[in-house]
C-alpha positions as CSV (number, residue, x, y, z in Angstrom):
1,M,0.0,0.0,0.0
2,N,1.4,3.4,-0.9
3,A,2.5,5.6,2.0
4,P,0.3,8.7,2.4
5,A,1.7,12.1,1.9
6,P,2.5,14.0,5.1
7,L,-0.5,15.8,6.4
8,T,1.4,18.9,7.4
9,A,4.6,20.5,6.4
10,P,7.4,20.2,9.0
11,E,7.2,23.9,9.9
12,E,3.4,23.8,10.4
13,R,2.0,23.3,13.9
14,P,-1.0,21.1,14.4
15,L,-4.2,22.8,15.4
16,A,-5.5,22.7,18.9
17,A,-9.1,21.8,19.7
18,T,-11.0,23.4,22.6
19,R,-14.6,22.8,23.6
20,F,-16.9,25.1,25.4
21,T,-20.4,24.9,26.9
22,V,-22.5,27.8,25.6
23,P,-25.9,27.8,27.4
24,G,-26.9,30.9,25.5
25,M,-27.4,29.1,22.2
26,R,-31.2,29.3,21.8
27,C,-31.8,28.7,18.1
28,A,-30.3,27.8,14.7
29,G,-29.6,31.5,14.2
30,C,-27.3,31.4,17.2
31,I,-25.4,28.5,15.6
32,A,-25.1,30.3,12.3
33,K,-23.8,33.4,14.1
34,I,-21.1,31.5,16.0
35,E,-19.9,29.4,13.0
36,R,-19.9,32.4,10.7
37,E,-18.3,35.0,12.9
38,L,-15.9,33.1,15.2
39,P,-13.5,32.1,12.4
40,K,-13.0,35.8,11.6
41,T,-11.0,36.0,14.9
42,P,-7.2,35.8,14.1
43,G,-6.0,32.3,15.1
44,I,-9.3,30.6,15.0
45,H,-9.7,28.3,12.0
46,T,-13.1,26.6,12.4
47,A,-16.0,26.6,14.9
48,R,-18.7,23.9,15.0
49,A,-21.7,24.3,17.2
50,N,-23.8,21.4,18.6
51,F,-27.2,22.8,19.4
52,S,-28.5,19.7,21.2
53,A,-25.5,19.5,23.6
54,K,-25.1,23.3,23.8
55,R,-21.4,22.9,22.9
56,V,-19.0,24.7,20.6
57,A,-15.8,23.0,19.3
58,I,-13.1,25.4,18.2
59,E,-10.0,24.5,16.1
60,H,-7.4,27.2,16.7
61,D,-3.6,27.9,16.7
62,P,-2.0,26.2,19.7
63,G,-0.6,29.5,21.0
64,L,-4.1,31.0,21.3
65,D,-5.0,31.4,25.0
66,E,-8.3,30.0,26.3
67,A,-9.3,33.4,27.6
68,V,-9.0,34.8,24.0
69,L,-11.5,32.2,22.8
70,E,-13.9,33.0,25.7
71,R,-13.7,36.7,24.9
72,A,-14.3,36.0,21.2
73,L,-17.5,34.2,22.1
74,L,-18.5,36.9,24.5
75,S,-18.0,39.5,21.8
76,L,-20.7,37.7,19.9
77,G,-23.0,37.7,22.9
78,F,-22.4,34.2,24.3
79,E,-21.1,33.4,27.7
80,A,-19.0,30.2,27.6
81,Q,-17.4,27.8,30.0
82,R,-14.6,25.3,29.1
83,V,-15.6,21.7,28.9
84,A,-12.7,20.2,30.9
85,D,-12.7,17.0,32.9
86,N,-15.8,15.3,31.4
87,P,-15.7,15.5,27.6
88,L,-19.5,15.5,27.7
89,G,-19.7,18.3,30.2
90,T,-22.7,18.6,32.5
91,D,-26.0,20.4,32.3
92,A,-26.7,20.1,36.0
93,K,-26.6,23.9,36.8
94,E,-28.8,24.8,33.8
95,R,-31.3,22.0,34.6
96,K,-31.6,23.1,38.2
97,Q,-32.3,26.7,37.1
98,L,-34.8,25.5,34.6
99,T,-36.5,23.3,37.1
100,R,-36.8,26.1,39.7
101,A,-38.1,28.5,37.2
102,L,-40.6,26.0,35.9
103,G,-41.8,25.3,39.4
104,V,-42.3,29.0,40.1
105,A,-44.1,29.5,36.8
106,G,-46.3,26.5,37.4
107,F,-47.3,27.8,40.8
108,G,-48.0,31.2,39.5
109,M,-49.9,29.9,36.5
110,M,-52.3,27.8,38.6
111,N,-53.1,30.6,41.0
112,V,-53.5,33.3,38.3
113,M,-55.7,30.9,36.2
114,L,-58.0,30.4,39.3
115,L,-58.5,34.1,39.4
116,S,-58.9,34.4,35.7
117,V,-61.5,31.6,35.6
118,S,-63.5,33.5,38.2
119,I,-63.4,36.6,36.1
120,W,-64.5,34.6,33.0
121,S,-67.3,33.1,35.0
122,G,-68.9,36.5,35.6
123,A,-67.1,38.3,38.4
124,D,-67.3,42.0,37.7
125,G,-67.1,45.4,39.3
126,A,-65.1,45.6,42.5
127,T,-64.5,41.9,42.6
128,K,-63.1,41.8,39.1
129,H,-60.8,44.8,39.9
130,L,-59.6,43.0,43.1
131,F,-58.9,39.8,41.2
132,H,-56.8,41.8,38.6
133,W,-54.7,43.3,41.5
134,L,-54.3,39.9,43.1
135,S,-53.2,38.5,39.7
136,A,-50.7,41.3,39.4
137,L,-49.3,40.6,42.8
138,I,-48.8,36.9,42.0
139,A,-47.7,37.3,38.3
140,L,-45.1,40.1,38.6
141,P,-42.6,38.3,40.8
142,V,-43.2,35.1,38.9
143,I,-42.5,36.8,35.6
144,A,-39.5,38.5,37.0
145,Y,-38.0,35.2,38.3
146,S,-39.1,32.7,35.7
147,G,-38.5,35.0,32.8
148,R,-34.9,35.6,33.7
149,P,-33.5,32.9,31.2
150,F,-35.3,34.7,28.4
151,F,-34.7,38.2,29.4
152,A,-31.0,37.7,30.1
153,S,-30.6,35.9,26.7
154,A,-32.5,38.6,24.9
155,W,-30.5,41.4,26.6
156,M,-27.2,39.7,25.8
157,A,-28.2,39.4,22.1
158,L,-29.4,43.0,21.8
159,S,-26.4,44.4,23.6
160,H,-24.3,42.8,20.9
161,K,-26.5,44.0,18.1
162,R,-28.0,40.7,17.2
163,T,-31.3,38.9,17.8
164,N,-32.4,35.5,18.7
165,M,-35.6,33.6,19.5
166,D,-35.7,35.0,23.0
167,V,-36.0,38.7,21.8
168,P,-39.5,38.5,20.4
169,I,-40.6,36.2,23.3
170,S,-39.3,38.7,25.8
171,I,-40.9,41.6,24.0
172,G,-44.2,39.7,23.9
173,V,-44.1,38.9,27.6
174,I,-43.1,42.4,28.6
175,L,-45.7,44.0,26.4
176,A,-48.4,41.7,27.7
177,T,-47.3,42.4,31.3
178,A,-47.2,46.1,30.7
179,L,-50.6,46.2,29.1
180,S,-52.0,44.1,31.9
181,I,-50.6,46.5,34.5
182,Y,-52.0,49.5,32.6
183,E,-55.4,47.8,32.5
184,T,-55.3,47.0,36.2
185,I,-54.4,50.5,37.2
186,T,-57.0,52.1,35.0
187,G,-59.7,49.6,35.9
188,G,-59.9,48.2,32.3
189,E,-61.9,45.2,31.2
190,H,-59.0,42.8,30.3
191,A,-55.7,41.8,31.9
192,Y,-53.4,39.3,30.4
193,F,-51.2,38.2,33.3
194,E,-52.3,34.6,32.8
195,S,-51.1,34.7,29.2
196,A,-47.6,35.9,30.1
197,V,-47.2,33.4,33.0
198,M,-48.6,30.5,30.9
199,L,-46.3,31.4,28.0
200,L,-43.3,31.3,30.3
201,F,-44.5,28.0,31.9
202,F,-44.9,26.2,28.6
203,L,-41.6,27.6,27.1
204,L,-39.8,26.5,30.3
205,A,-41.5,23.1,30.1
206,G,-40.2,22.7,26.5
207,R,-36.7,23.7,27.5
208,A,-36.7,21.5,30.6
209,L,-37.9,18.5,28.5
210,D,-35.2,19.3,25.9
211,A,-32.5,19.4,28.6
212,E,-33.8,16.1,30.1
213,M,-33.8,14.5,26.6
214,R,-30.1,15.5,26.1
215,T,-29.3,14.1,29.6
216,R,-31.1,10.9,29.0
217,T,-29.5,10.4,25.6
218,R,-26.0,10.9,27.0
219,A,-26.7,9.0,30.2
220,G,-25.3,5.7,28.8
221,I,-21.9,7.3,27.9
222,G,-21.9,9.3,31.1
223,A,-22.2,6.0,33.0
224,L,-19.3,4.7,31.0
225,L,-17.1,7.6,32.0
226,G,-18.3,7.2,35.6
227,R,-17.0,3.6,35.6
228,M,-13.4,4.6,34.8
229,G,-11.1,4.0,37.7
230,K,-10.6,7.1,39.8
231,S,-7.0,6.1,40.8
232,A,-4.4,3.4,40.2
233,S,-1.6,1.7,42.1
234,V,1.6,2.8,40.3
235,I,4.6,0.5,40.7
236,A,7.9,2.3,41.3
237,P,11.3,1.0,40.0
238,D,12.1,-0.4,43.5
239,G,8.8,-2.4,43.5
240,S,6.9,-0.2,45.9
241,T,3.4,1.0,45.0
242,R,1.5,4.2,45.6
243,R,-2.0,5.4,44.7
244,V,-2.1,8.1,42.0
245,A,-5.3,9.9,40.9
246,A,-6.4,9.1,37.4
247,E,-5.8,12.7,36.2
248,A,-2.2,12.5,37.4
249,L,-1.4,9.3,35.5
250,E,1.2,9.5,32.7
251,P,1.9,7.3,29.7
252,G,4.7,4.8,30.5
253,M,3.8,4.3,34.1
254,L,3.5,0.7,35.3
255,V,0.3,0.0,37.3
256,L,-0.9,-2.9,39.3
257,L,-4.6,-3.8,38.6
258,A,-6.0,-5.8,41.5
259,A,-8.9,-8.2,41.3
260,G,-12.2,-6.3,41.2
261,E,-10.5,-3.0,40.4
262,A,-11.5,-0.8,37.4
263,L,-8.7,0.4,35.1
264,A,-8.1,4.1,35.1
265,A,-6.3,4.4,31.7
266,D,-5.5,2.5,28.5
267,G,-2.5,0.2,28.4
268,V,-0.8,-3.1,27.5
269,V,-0.6,-6.1,29.9
270,E,3.1,-6.5,30.8
271,Q,2.9,-9.3,33.4
272,G,0.2,-11.8,34.4
273,A,-3.0,-13.2,32.9
274,S,-6.6,-12.7,33.9
275,T,-10.1,-12.1,32.6
276,L,-11.7,-8.6,32.3
277,D,-15.3,-7.4,32.3
278,N,-15.1,-5.1,29.2
279,A,-18.9,-5.0,28.6
280,M,-19.0,-1.2,29.0
281,L,-16.7,-0.8,25.9
282,T,-17.5,-3.8,23.7
283,G,-21.1,-4.6,24.7
284,E,-20.1,-8.2,25.2
285,S,-21.3,-9.9,28.4
286,L,-18.7,-12.7,28.4
287,P,-15.4,-12.0,30.3
288,E,-12.5,-11.3,28.0
289,P,-9.3,-13.2,28.6
290,V,-6.1,-11.1,28.6
291,S,-2.4,-12.0,28.9
292,V,1.0,-10.4,28.2
293,G,0.7,-8.1,25.2
294,S,-3.1,-7.7,25.4
295,E,-4.4,-4.2,25.0
296,V,-6.7,-3.1,27.9
297,H,-8.8,0.0,28.2
298,A,-10.0,2.4,30.9
299,G,-13.1,1.2,32.6
300,A,-12.4,-2.5,32.3
301,I,-12.8,-4.4,35.5
302,N,-10.4,-7.2,36.5
303,L,-12.3,-10.4,37.3
304,G,-9.3,-12.6,38.0
305,A,-5.7,-12.5,39.2
306,P,-3.8,-9.2,39.6
307,I,-2.0,-8.0,36.4
308,Q,0.6,-5.3,35.7
309,V,-0.3,-2.9,32.9
310,R,2.0,-0.4,31.1
311,L,0.0,2.7,30.5
312,T,-0.2,4.0,26.9
313,R,-3.1,6.5,26.9
314,V,-4.4,8.5,29.9
315,A,-7.2,11.0,30.7
316,E,-8.8,12.5,27.7
317,D,-6.7,10.3,25.3
318,T,-8.4,7.1,26.4
319,A,-10.7,5.1,24.2
320,L,-13.7,6.0,26.4
321,A,-12.9,9.7,26.3
322,E,-12.7,9.4,22.5
323,I,-16.2,7.8,22.4
324,A,-17.4,10.7,24.5
325,R,-16.0,13.2,22.0
326,L,-17.6,11.3,19.1
327,M,-21.0,11.5,20.8
328,D,-20.4,15.2,21.7
329,E,-19.7,15.9,18.0
330,A,-22.6,13.8,16.7
331,G,-25.0,16.8,16.2
332,Q,-22.5,19.2,14.6
333,S,-23.0,18.4,10.9
334,R,-25.5,20.1,8.7
335,S,-27.8,17.9,6.8
336,H,-30.3,19.0,4.2
337,Y,-33.1,19.4,6.8
338,V,-30.8,21.2,9.3
339,R,-29.9,23.8,6.6
340,I,-33.7,24.4,6.0
341,A,-34.2,24.9,9.7
342,D,-31.1,27.2,9.8
343,R,-32.5,29.5,7.1
344,A,-36.0,29.5,8.6
345,S,-34.7,30.4,12.1
346,R,-32.3,33.0,10.8
347,A,-35.2,34.8,9.1
348,Y,-37.5,34.5,12.1
349,A,-36.6,37.6,14.2
350,P,-36.9,40.2,11.4
351,V,-40.0,38.5,9.9
352,V,-41.9,38.3,13.2
353,H,-41.0,41.8,14.2
354,T,-42.2,43.0,10.8
355,L,-45.5,41.0,11.1
356,A,-46.2,42.3,14.6
357,A,-45.5,45.9,13.5
358,L,-47.8,45.5,10.4
359,A,-50.5,44.0,12.6
360,F,-50.4,46.9,15.0
361,V,-50.3,49.6,12.2
362,G,-52.9,47.8,10.1
363,W,-55.4,47.5,13.0
364,M,-54.8,51.1,14.0
365,I,-55.6,52.2,10.5
366,A,-58.7,50.1,10.6
367,G,-59.8,52.0,13.7
368,A,-59.4,49.2,16.3
369,G,-57.7,51.5,18.8
370,V,-54.4,51.2,20.6
371,H,-55.5,48.5,23.1
372,Q,-56.9,46.0,20.6
373,S,-54.0,46.7,18.1
374,L,-51.5,46.1,20.8
375,V,-53.2,42.8,21.9
376,I,-53.1,41.5,18.4
377,A,-49.4,42.5,17.9
378,I,-48.6,40.7,21.2
379,A,-50.4,37.6,20.0
380,V,-48.5,37.7,16.7
381,L,-45.2,38.0,18.6
382,I,-46.0,35.0,20.8
383,I,-47.6,32.6,18.3
384,T,-44.9,32.8,15.6
385,C,-41.9,31.5,17.6
386,P,-40.3,28.8,15.4
387,C,-39.2,26.7,18.3
388,A,-40.9,23.7,16.7
389,M,-38.9,24.2,13.5
390,G,-35.7,24.6,15.4
391,L,-36.2,21.4,17.4
392,A,-37.4,19.3,14.4
393,V,-34.0,17.9,13.4
394,P,-31.8,18.0,16.5
395,S,-34.3,16.4,18.8
396,A,-34.8,13.5,16.4
397,Q,-31.0,13.1,15.8
398,V,-30.2,13.2,19.4
399,V,-32.8,10.6,20.4
400,A,-31.9,8.3,17.5
401,S,-28.2,8.5,18.2
402,G,-28.8,7.6,21.8
403,A,-31.0,4.7,20.9
404,L,-28.3,3.3,18.5
405,L,-25.6,3.8,21.2
406,K,-27.4,1.5,23.5
407,R,-27.3,-1.1,20.8
408,G,-23.6,-0.8,20.2
409,L,-23.4,1.7,17.3
410,L,-21.8,5.2,17.7
411,V,-23.1,7.7,15.1
412,K,-20.2,10.2,14.7
413,D,-22.1,12.6,12.5
414,G,-25.6,13.8,12.8
415,S,-26.1,14.2,9.1
416,A,-25.0,10.5,8.6
417,L,-28.5,9.4,9.7
418,E,-29.9,11.1,6.6
419,R,-27.3,9.5,4.3
420,L,-27.9,6.1,6.0
421,A,-31.6,6.4,5.3
422,E,-30.9,6.9,1.6
423,C,-28.7,3.9,1.1
424,D,-30.0,1.2,-1.2
425,M,-27.2,-1.4,-1.1
426,A,-24.5,-2.5,1.3
427,L,-20.9,-3.6,0.5
428,F,-19.0,-5.6,3.1
429,D,-15.4,-6.3,3.6
430,K,-14.7,-9.8,4.8
431,T,-11.9,-10.0,7.3
432,G,-12.8,-8.1,10.5
433,T,-16.2,-7.1,9.2
434,L,-18.2,-10.2,8.2
435,T,-15.7,-12.2,10.2
436,L,-14.3,-11.4,13.6
437,G,-10.8,-10.7,12.2
438,E,-9.3,-12.8,15.0
439,P,-7.8,-16.3,14.4
440,R,-9.7,-18.8,16.6
441,P,-7.9,-22.2,17.1
442,D,-9.4,-25.7,17.0
443,I,-8.2,-27.0,20.4
444,A,-10.6,-30.0,20.6
445,A,-7.8,-32.5,20.0
446,L,-5.5,-31.1,22.7
447,D,-5.3,-33.0,26.0
448,A,-4.9,-31.2,29.3
449,E,-1.1,-31.3,29.3
450,A,-0.8,-30.0,25.7
451,R,-3.3,-27.2,26.5
452,S,-1.3,-26.1,29.6
453,V,2.0,-26.2,27.7
454,A,0.5,-24.3,24.7
455,L,-0.8,-21.6,27.0
456,G,2.5,-21.2,28.8
457,L,4.2,-20.6,25.4
458,A,1.5,-18.6,23.7
459,Q,1.0,-16.0,26.4
460,A,4.7,-15.0,26.1
461,S,4.2,-13.9,22.4
462,R,2.4,-11.0,20.8
463,H,2.0,-12.8,17.5
464,P,-1.7,-12.8,16.4
465,L,-1.9,-16.6,16.3
466,S,-0.3,-16.9,19.8
467,K,-2.7,-14.2,21.1
468,G,-5.7,-16.1,19.6
469,L,-4.5,-19.4,21.1
470,A,-3.9,-17.9,24.5
471,A,-7.3,-16.2,24.5
472,S,-9.1,-19.4,23.6
473,L,-7.3,-21.5,26.2
474,L,-7.8,-18.9,29.0
475,R,-11.5,-18.9,28.1
476,E,-11.5,-22.6,28.7
477,G,-10.0,-22.1,32.2
478,V,-6.6,-23.6,31.4
479,E,-3.7,-22.9,33.8
480,P,-0.4,-22.1,32.0
481,A,2.5,-24.5,32.5
482,P,5.7,-22.8,33.8
483,I,8.0,-22.6,30.8
484,A,11.6,-21.7,31.2
485,N,14.1,-20.1,28.8
486,I,11.4,-19.0,26.4
487,H,12.9,-17.7,23.1
488,E,11.0,-16.3,20.1
489,A,12.5,-16.3,16.6
490,S,10.8,-13.9,14.2
491,G,8.9,-15.9,11.6
492,E,9.8,-19.3,13.2
493,G,8.0,-19.5,16.5
494,L,8.6,-19.9,20.2
495,S,10.6,-22.5,22.1
496,G,11.4,-23.2,25.8
497,E,11.9,-25.9,28.4
498,W,9.2,-27.6,30.5
499,Q,10.2,-30.2,33.1
500,G,13.5,-30.7,31.2
501,V,11.7,-31.3,27.9
502,L,12.0,-29.1,24.8
503,V,8.6,-27.5,23.9
504,A,7.8,-25.2,21.1
505,L,5.1,-23.5,19.0
506,E,6.6,-23.4,15.6
507,R,5.8,-22.7,12.0
508,P,4.4,-25.8,10.3
509,D,5.8,-27.1,7.0
510,S,4.6,-25.5,3.7
511,A,2.2,-28.3,3.0
512,T,0.0,-27.2,5.9
513,S,-2.4,-24.3,5.9
514,A,-0.9,-20.9,6.6
515,L,-3.4,-20.4,9.5
516,A,-1.8,-23.1,11.7
517,T,1.0,-23.7,14.2
518,R,2.8,-26.9,15.4
519,L,2.9,-27.7,19.1
520,V,6.0,-29.7,20.0
521,I,6.4,-31.4,23.4
522,G,9.6,-33.5,23.4
523,E,9.3,-36.1,20.6
524,H,5.6,-35.5,20.1
525,S,4.0,-32.8,17.9
526,Q,0.5,-31.9,16.6
527,I,-0.9,-29.3,14.4
528,I,-3.3,-26.6,15.7
529,T,-5.4,-25.1,13.0
530,F,-7.0,-21.7,13.1
531,A,-10.0,-20.1,11.4
532,D,-11.5,-16.6,11.2
533,P,-15.1,-17.3,12.1
534,L,-18.1,-15.4,10.8
535,R,-19.8,-13.1,13.3
536,S,-22.6,-15.1,14.9
537,D,-25.3,-12.9,13.5
538,A,-23.9,-12.2,10.1
539,A,-26.6,-14.2,8.3
540,A,-29.4,-12.6,10.4
541,T,-28.0,-9.2,9.6
542,I,-28.0,-9.9,5.8
543,T,-31.6,-11.1,6.1
544,A,-32.6,-8.0,8.0
545,L,-31.0,-5.7,5.4
546,G,-33.0,-7.6,2.7
547,Q,-36.2,-6.9,4.6
548,W,-35.4,-3.2,4.2
549,N,-34.7,-3.7,0.4
550,I,-30.9,-3.3,0.9
551,S,-29.0,-5.7,-1.3
552,A,-25.7,-6.9,0.0
553,Q,-22.4,-7.9,-1.6
554,I,-18.9,-8.7,-0.5
555,L,-16.1,-6.4,-1.7
556,S,-12.8,-7.8,-0.3
557,G,-9.1,-7.6,-0.8
558,D,-8.7,-11.2,0.5
559,R,-7.8,-14.2,-1.5
560,A,-10.5,-15.7,-3.7
561,A,-10.9,-19.0,-1.9
562,P,-11.8,-17.8,1.6
563,V,-14.0,-15.0,0.2
564,A,-15.9,-17.5,-1.9
565,E,-16.4,-19.7,1.1
566,V,-18.0,-16.8,3.1
567,A,-20.0,-15.7,0.1
568,A,-21.5,-19.2,-0.3
569,E,-22.3,-19.5,3.4
570,L,-24.2,-16.1,3.3
571,G,-25.6,-16.4,-0.2
572,L,-23.9,-13.2,-1.5
573,E,-22.2,-12.1,-4.6
574,A,-18.5,-11.4,-4.0
575,T,-15.5,-9.7,-5.5
576,A,-12.2,-10.9,-4.1
577,E,-8.6,-9.7,-4.3
578,A,-9.7,-6.1,-4.8
579,S,-7.0,-3.5,-4.2
580,P,-7.9,-0.1,-2.5
581,Q,-8.0,1.4,-6.0
582,A,-10.3,-1.3,-7.3
583,K,-12.7,-0.8,-4.3
584,L,-12.7,2.9,-4.9
585,A,-13.4,2.4,-8.6
586,A,-16.3,0.0,-7.8
587,L,-17.9,2.5,-5.5
588,E,-17.5,5.3,-8.0
589,A,-19.1,3.2,-10.7
590,L,-22.0,2.4,-8.5
591,R,-22.6,6.0,-7.6
592,A,-22.4,6.9,-11.3
593,E,-25.2,4.5,-11.9
594,G,-27.3,6.4,-9.3
595,R,-26.8,3.8,-6.5
596,R,-26.2,4.9,-2.9
597,P,-23.9,2.3,-1.4
598,L,-23.2,1.8,2.3
599,M,-19.6,0.6,2.8
600,V,-18.8,-1.5,5.9
601,G,-15.1,-2.2,6.3
602,D,-12.3,-2.5,8.9
603,G,-10.1,0.1,7.1
604,L,-6.9,-1.9,6.7
605,N,-7.3,-1.1,3.0
606,D,-10.8,0.3,3.1
607,G,-10.1,4.0,3.8
608,P,-10.7,5.4,0.3
609,A,-13.8,3.2,-0.1
610,L,-15.2,4.4,3.2
611,A,-14.7,8.0,2.2
612,A,-16.2,7.4,-1.3
613,A,-19.3,5.6,-0.2
614,H,-22.7,7.4,0.3
615,A,-22.4,6.3,4.0
616,S,-19.9,4.2,5.9
617,I,-19.7,2.1,9.0
618,A,-16.5,0.6,10.6
619,P,-16.1,-2.0,13.4
620,G,-14.7,-0.8,16.6
621,T,-11.6,-3.0,16.0
622,A,-10.8,-1.1,12.8
623,S,-7.8,1.1,12.4
624,D,-7.9,4.7,13.6
625,A,-7.9,6.0,10.0
626,S,-10.9,3.8,9.2
627,Q,-12.8,5.0,12.3
628,Q,-12.0,8.6,11.3
629,A,-13.3,8.0,7.7
630,A,-16.5,6.2,8.8
631,D,-19.8,7.9,9.6
632,A,-20.5,5.4,12.4
633,V,-18.6,2.8,14.4
634,F,-20.1,-0.4,15.8
635,I,-18.6,-2.1,18.9
636,G,-18.6,-5.7,20.0
637,E,-18.8,-9.0,18.0
638,K,-22.4,-8.4,16.7
639,L,-23.0,-7.2,13.1
640,M,-26.7,-6.5,13.7
641,P,-26.0,-2.8,14.6
642,V,-25.4,-2.2,10.8
643,A,-28.9,-3.3,10.0
644,L,-30.4,-1.4,12.9
645,A,-28.6,1.7,11.8
646,I,-30.5,1.6,8.4
647,R,-33.8,1.0,10.1
648,V,-33.4,3.7,12.8
649,A,-32.1,6.2,10.2
650,R,-35.1,5.7,8.0
651,R,-37.4,6.0,11.0
652,T,-35.6,9.2,12.0
653,M,-36.1,10.8,8.6
654,Q,-39.8,9.9,8.9
655,I,-40.0,11.6,12.2
656,V,-38.0,14.7,10.9
657,R,-40.4,15.0,8.0
658,Q,-43.4,14.7,10.4
659,N,-41.8,17.4,12.6
660,F,-41.3,19.7,9.6
661,G,-44.8,19.1,8.3
662,F,-46.3,19.9,11.6
663,S,-44.3,23.0,12.0
664,I,-45.3,24.3,8.6
665,V,-49.0,23.5,9.1
666,Y,-48.9,25.2,12.5
667,N,-47.4,28.4,11.1
668,V,-49.7,28.4,8.0
669,L,-52.8,28.2,10.3
670,A,-51.6,30.1,13.4
671,V,-50.1,33.3,11.9
672,P,-53.2,34.4,9.8
673,L,-55.5,33.7,12.8
674,A,-53.3,35.9,15.0
675,L,-53.0,38.7,12.3
676,F,-56.8,38.8,11.9
677,G,-57.4,39.1,15.6
678,Y,-58.9,35.6,16.3
679,V,-56.2,34.7,18.8
680,T,-55.7,36.2,22.2
681,P,-52.3,36.3,23.9
682,L,-53.4,33.4,26.2
683,I,-54.3,31.1,23.2
684,A,-51.1,32.2,21.4
685,A,-49.0,31.2,24.4
686,I,-50.7,27.8,24.7
687,A,-50.5,27.1,20.9
688,M,-46.8,28.1,20.5
689,S,-45.7,26.1,23.6
690,L,-47.7,23.0,22.7
691,S,-46.2,23.0,19.2
692,S,-42.7,22.6,20.6
693,L,-43.8,19.9,23.0
694,V,-45.5,18.0,20.2
695,V,-42.2,18.0,18.2
696,V,-40.1,16.8,21.1
697,A,-42.7,14.2,22.1
698,N,-42.8,12.9,18.5
699,S,-39.0,12.7,18.5
700,L,-38.9,10.7,21.7
701,R,-40.8,7.9,20.0
702,L,-37.4,7.1,18.4
703,A,-36.1,5.9,21.8
704,S,-37.5,2.5,21.2
705,S,-36.6,2.3,17.5
706,A,-33.4,0.3,17.8
707,K,-34.9,-3.0,18.9
708,E,-33.5,-6.0,17.1
709,P,-35.8,-7.5,14.4
710,R,-37.3,-10.8,15.4
711,G,-37.1,-14.0,13.4
C-alpha cells in the first residue's frame, strides 16, 4: 500500500481543539452566528456548534489562549465555560435553574388561572378589579423570576447588536405584562397576566424537556465515564506501590490492577494473565481473557488475578474519552433538513417583528384602537416563535443516536443518519467485518497437558496466532505451564523448556495451511489449525437488510478461496482480491449508476472506499484511520447494529419530515389567525408552547426504534 503524503509541512504546527459549553445558544440562528463570525477572529480556524448539547468545538492555533476564545464568544453575545474533565460536560446547573423557574411559573400559572376563571365566569365590578390586582401581585414576581432565562438571553443578544428567539418572546411577555398593569391601574376590562405566565411555563417546560432529553441520551456514555477507575496503584522501580489519581497518571507508568478493580487508563498487559469485564466498551457480556501483550482499556474491571499494565493513553486520550467526544460531535454536521431549519430560524426575528408591526399599524388604520391593536401584535409575537422548526431535526437526531448507542453503534455525524436512510445497497469487507478478524484455534484434540504447555508458550508472544490461542485457552479455564528459557525467533515461532523437555510453538511445513501452528512437546507434535469465524449474527444481519430492500455484496481484498467460502455461506455475490484502488473504482461506478452504497469495512485497506461511499460504518476493531473516515462505528462482536442503523435512520427521517410538516402547518394556520385578531395572547402562548412539546414528544418515539428484528 502506498504511503500517504505528510498531512502537514514540517514547519506547520497542528491545530488545537477546545470545547466550550455555551448555554446561550437558543436557536439555529445562534449557531449560524457562531460558526460564521468566530473564524473571523485571528488564530481561529473553524467553529462547530452542537445545538442539542449546547457545545462549541473550536479549532485554533496552539498559541491562542483559552481566555481569548472566551472573549471571542462573549463579543458575539455568548457566555462560555470550558468543557474540561468530562468530555460531555454537564447540564446540572442549567437543569436546576430551569426546574426552579418551571416550578415557580407553574405555581404562578395555577393561581393566576384560578382568578382568571372567576373573572371569565362572571365576576365584575369591584370583585373583578380586586382579582386583577391579586393576579398582578402573583404574576409580577413570577414573571421577573421565571422570565430571567429569556430576558437575560435577549438582553445579551441585543447588547451585541443581534437577535435570537428570546428577543420577540421577551418583547411579547413584557408588552403583555405592561398592558395588563395598565389595564389593572386604569380599571380596564381585560388583563393578560395569565397569558404571560402561561407562555413562560410552557416555554420552560419545553426547554426542561429538551434538557432532560439530552441528559437521557447521554446517560449511557456518562455512566461509562463514571465507571473509569478514579486512581491506580503505580509501581515504582524499586517495586513499591503508591496510589495516584487518574488525572495525574502519565503514559509509560506501570500500574498494578488488582482483582475487582477498574482500570483508570488504557495500556498493555506487561505481566500476568486474567479475565476482564469489558462490557462497557465492547457490549459483550462474556469476560475477555487477557495476557501479556493484550491491549486493555480504561473502565475494564479485572475479574481474576492481579496483572501489571504499562499505560499508553491516559485521561482525555483514552478510548472512552474518544467515544465521549464522538458523541459530543454527533450533532454538529449540517444535513439538508438542518440547513432548511437554519434558514427559517435566521429569518425568524426580522419577519416576526415586521409582522407584529404590520399587525399593529394595520389594525390602528382600521380603527381598532391602541388597546386592541397592541393585543393583536402581542399575539403575533408570541404565536410565531419557530421553536418547533428549530427542534425538528436536532431532537430527532439526538434521540436516534442515543438509541443506537445503546445497541452498540456510535453515530459520529448527525447528518450521517440522513445518508444512511438513503442507502439502497451494502458492500461488506470480509476480514474483520463479516468475520471477527481474529484467528480462533481448534483445540478440541489437545489434552490437558498439551493445553497447559501451549498456553505457557502462547501467552509469552504477541503474534496474532499466539494471542488467539492464549485467549481461547484462557476462556476454557486452562492454567499455564511454567515454561523456562522462552525464546522467540521472528517468523519461526517460540521455544522453551518444561520439566526438562524441549517444547515449542513453531511454524508448520509448507504443505500445511498458513493459519496453523505446530505444538512440539519433546518427541511429540501436533498441528493446531486456526480459522477466522463469521460473526454469529452475520446471516441474520444480511436477512434484516434484505427486509429493508438493501441488497448486500462482498467487496474484499482477501484471496478468492476464503472470500468464496464466506459468500457461499451467506448467499452473497462477491468480489475478491480487490485493491484499494479497485474498491474505490467499484464504488464510484455504483454512484455513477445512481446507486447509494453503504460501505462496511475495517479500514486496513478500506479508507478510500469508506470515504467514497454514500455512507460508511466501521467496526470498533478497525484502524484509527478507518474510524475517522467512517460515519459510524459499531462495537462488540455483533454485526446487527449495521442493519439497525439503516432502520433507525429511515425511521428518524420519517420523524423529521413529520416534525417539519407539523411546524409548517402550525405556522400556516396560526399566523393568519393571529393577524386577523382571532387569537388572544393566552391562546397564542398555549399554541406556541404546545407546538414545541409536540415536536419533542414525537422525536422521543425514536427511543425504542433500535430493537433488534425478530425472526
